[in-house]
N, C-alpha and C positions, 0 to 999 in steps of 0.2 A: 694094493695101490696106496701110496702115501697121500696124506691129506694136503691139499693145496694151501699154501700160505695165504692168510687173510689179513689184510692191512686196513687199519682205520686211519684216515688222513685228514688233517686240517690244512687250510691254506691252499687247497688245490686250484683255486681260481686265480691265485696270485702269480707273480712272475716265476719265482723259484718253484713253487708247488706245481704249477702247470707243466713245467719242464720235467720235473721228477715224475709226475703222474703219467706223462706220455711214455716214459721208459718203463715204468712199472706195468702198465697195461701191455706194452710190447713184449715184456718178459713173461706175461701170463699170470701175474698175480691177481687175486680177487681184491678189489679195492672199494671200500666204503668211504665217501667223502663228506665231511661236514661243510655246510654252507648256510648263509642267511637266505631267507626267502627272496630278498632283494638283490642277491649276488648276481653280478654280470658274468655270464659263462662264456664270453666271447673267446677267451684264450683256449678253452677246452671244449668248444662246440663239437668238434669232430669226435670227441671221446664221450659225449654225454650219454650215449646208450651203452657204453662199455663199462661204466661204473655205477654204483648205487649211491644216490645222493640222499643225505640226511639233513633235514632242516634243524638248525641250531636252536630255533625258538621252541621246539617241542621235544627235543631229544632227551631220553633218559639213558645216560651213559652206561650205567651198570646193567640195565636190562638189555641194551643193544650189544654190549660186549659179551654177555652170557649167551644171548640168543644166536649170535653169528659166530661164536667161538673165535673172536679176534685174537690173532697171534702177536701183532705188532701195532703200536700206536706211533704214527709218524707226524709229529707236530711241527708244521711249517707256518702256521698262521702267525702274524705279528702286527702290531700297531706301532709305527715309528714315532707317533706323537707329533708329527709335523703340523705347524700352524695351530697348535692347541696349547692353551695356557692351563687348562684343567687336566690334571693327570689321571682322573678317574677312569676314563675310557681306555687309556693306555694300560693302566694297571689291570683292568678287567680282562683285556685281551691277552696280555703277556704274563699275568700271574694267576688270576682267579680261574679263568677258563682251563688252562692246562692243569692247575691243581685239582680242579673238579674231576678232570679226566684221569689224572694220576691216581687219585683216591679210589675212583670207581674201578680202574684197571686192576689195582691190587686186590680189591674185594672180589672182582670177577675172575681173577686168575690169569690175566694177560701176562705174557712172558717178558715182553720187551717194550720199552718206551724210548723212542729216538726223538730228542729235542733239538730244535734249531736255535742256536745261540749266536751271539756276536762277540768279537774280540775287543769291542770297545770297553774302556774302563767304565765302571758303574757310575762314576762321578760326572760323566759327560752330560747326561740328560735323563729325563724320566724313562725313556725307552731302554737305555742300557741298564739303569737301576732296576727296573721291573724285570728285565730278562735275567739279571744276576740273582734276584730274589727267588725266581722259580728254580734256577739251577741248584740253589741251596736246598730247596724242598725235594727236588729230584734225588739229590745225594742222600738226603735224610731217609727217603723211602727205598733206597737201594738194597736194603736187607730183605725186601719183599718182592722186588722186581729188578730186572737188569736194565739199568739206565745208561743210555748213550747220549752224551752231550756233544753236539757238533757246533763248534764256534767258527763262524765264517769271517774271513777278511772281506775286502770290498769286491764283491762279484759283480759282473757286468755282462752285457750281451744285447743282441737285437731284440726289439719289441718290449723293452722294459719301460716302466713309467717315467715320464719326463721330470718327475720330482726327484729322481735319483741323480746323484752327482754326475756320473759318467754319461748317462743318457742326455742330461741337460747340456753338458759340455759338447758332446758330439753333435747333437741336433743344432746347437747354436753355431758351431763351426760349419756344418753342412749347409745351413741356411745363410751363412755369411753375415751374421749380425754385426753391426758396426763396432760394438764394444761389449766385452764380457768382464764384469766386475768380479774380482777374486781376492782371496787373502794373499799374503806374500808367497804362499805355496811351498814353504820349506818343510812341511810335514812329510814324513816318509810313510808310504802306504804300500801294501801288497795287493795288486789288482789281479783277480783270477777270473778266467772266462767261465761262463755259465755251464758249458758242457763238462768241464772238469769238476765243478761242484756237484752236478748231477751224478757223475760217475762215482764220486766219493760216497754219496748216499746209497747208491745201488750196491757198492762194495760192502757197506755195513749191513744192508738187508741180506745180501747173499751169504755173508760170513757170520751172521749173528750167532749161530749155534756153536761157533768156535771160540766165542768170547766167554770168559769166565763170569761167574756171578758178581754182582755188585755194580759199582759206578765206574764208567769209562769216559774219559775226556778225549776228544779229538779236535784238532784245529785244521782248518781247510784254507790253504793259501798256495800260491805258486812257488813260494820260497825265495822270491826276489823282490825286494822293496825298491821303491823309486820315489823321489820327491814329487809331490803333486805338480809342482811347477814344470818339471821335466816331462811328466806324463802328458800335461796339457800341450806343451810345445811339440811333443811327438805326435799327438792327435792332430794338431793344426797342420803339421807337415804332411801327414798321411791323408788328410782331407784336401790337400792342395789348396789350402786357404791362405791367401796373401793379403786379405783385406781386414779381417777382424782384429781389433786392438785388444790385447790381453792386458787388462788394467790390474796388474798384481799390486796388492796392498790397499786396494779400495775398500776391502772388507776386513774387519779385525778378526783375529783368531777367536774361536769359542773359548768360553771359560773352561779351565781344566783341560785344554786341548793337549792331546798326546802327540808329541812331535815325532816320535819314532816308535812304531809298534813292533813287538817281537812275537813271532809266531813259530810254534813248534809243530811241524807236520810229521814227526817221527811215528806217532801212533798209527796214522793211516799208511805211511810208507811201509811200516812193518807188516801191514796187511796186503801189500802188493799194489797200493795205489800211488800214483804220482800225477802231477799236472802235466798235460801233454801240449797245451797251447801256449806259445810264447806271447808276450805282451803285444808285439807288433802284429802277429797273426790274429790275435783276438780283436784288436782295434780295427784292423783291416776288414775282417769279417763283419763286424758290427757296423762299420761305416757303409759297407756295400748294401747290407740289408736295410739299414735305416734310410739310406738314400732312396731306395725303392719305395719305402713306406711313406716318406714325407711328400 
């Protein structure tokens, strides 16, 4: 009988991680999840007895990886650096923590490291800079471990945090706030529904043995970009909102704002993955479930 695949995961209590964890457990993987002692488990409460929780304050990564014969590290934890002027906490979460895990993984003989990345240019903010810095470390270690870097476009879906752009916009439109202040909105972005993102990660986990040694880059997106302005107008229409004023131009663009992002999904498409949810379908699903939640 073949050994069951054992996965060590970070970020399982977050939005992306909790959705991935649900599918990993459903598929029968053994999963160990890193968390803080203070972590809120509300997203994964139904799965709390299905996984093994590891406290980040006391973990010895090398000892844990060796003892439990971890096959894959799936790093989903991230710090977006919102409302912080001090970059130290962001760097610790996005660079120092995964680098500690990566070094321990190589020492303990872990075969695969799957890293969650962003398509944002590193010049945008501390978040994107720290994420890119770890990618460079992962590539440097790829002669000793198979590294898979998964860069995500703007993913969205129900039950996400209200600090996220799409959730904030949809909740504001559902509630019918009088005015929403926005940039001009001519930036082009690719919005991808959460289920499609989860399926991309599951595809990589399932097919890991078919990937060659070294470092592999994957980008996850729907393949169809849209101006943020048009996205918001579509969301307003689907919410049947006739009252909220969209104040385009009230907020300046960010420094080093990327006006048109280019994403190459060929790596994942070559593995048999593609986005299945259209933008209108995804927004409609999210509106329906968010309306029930609010």
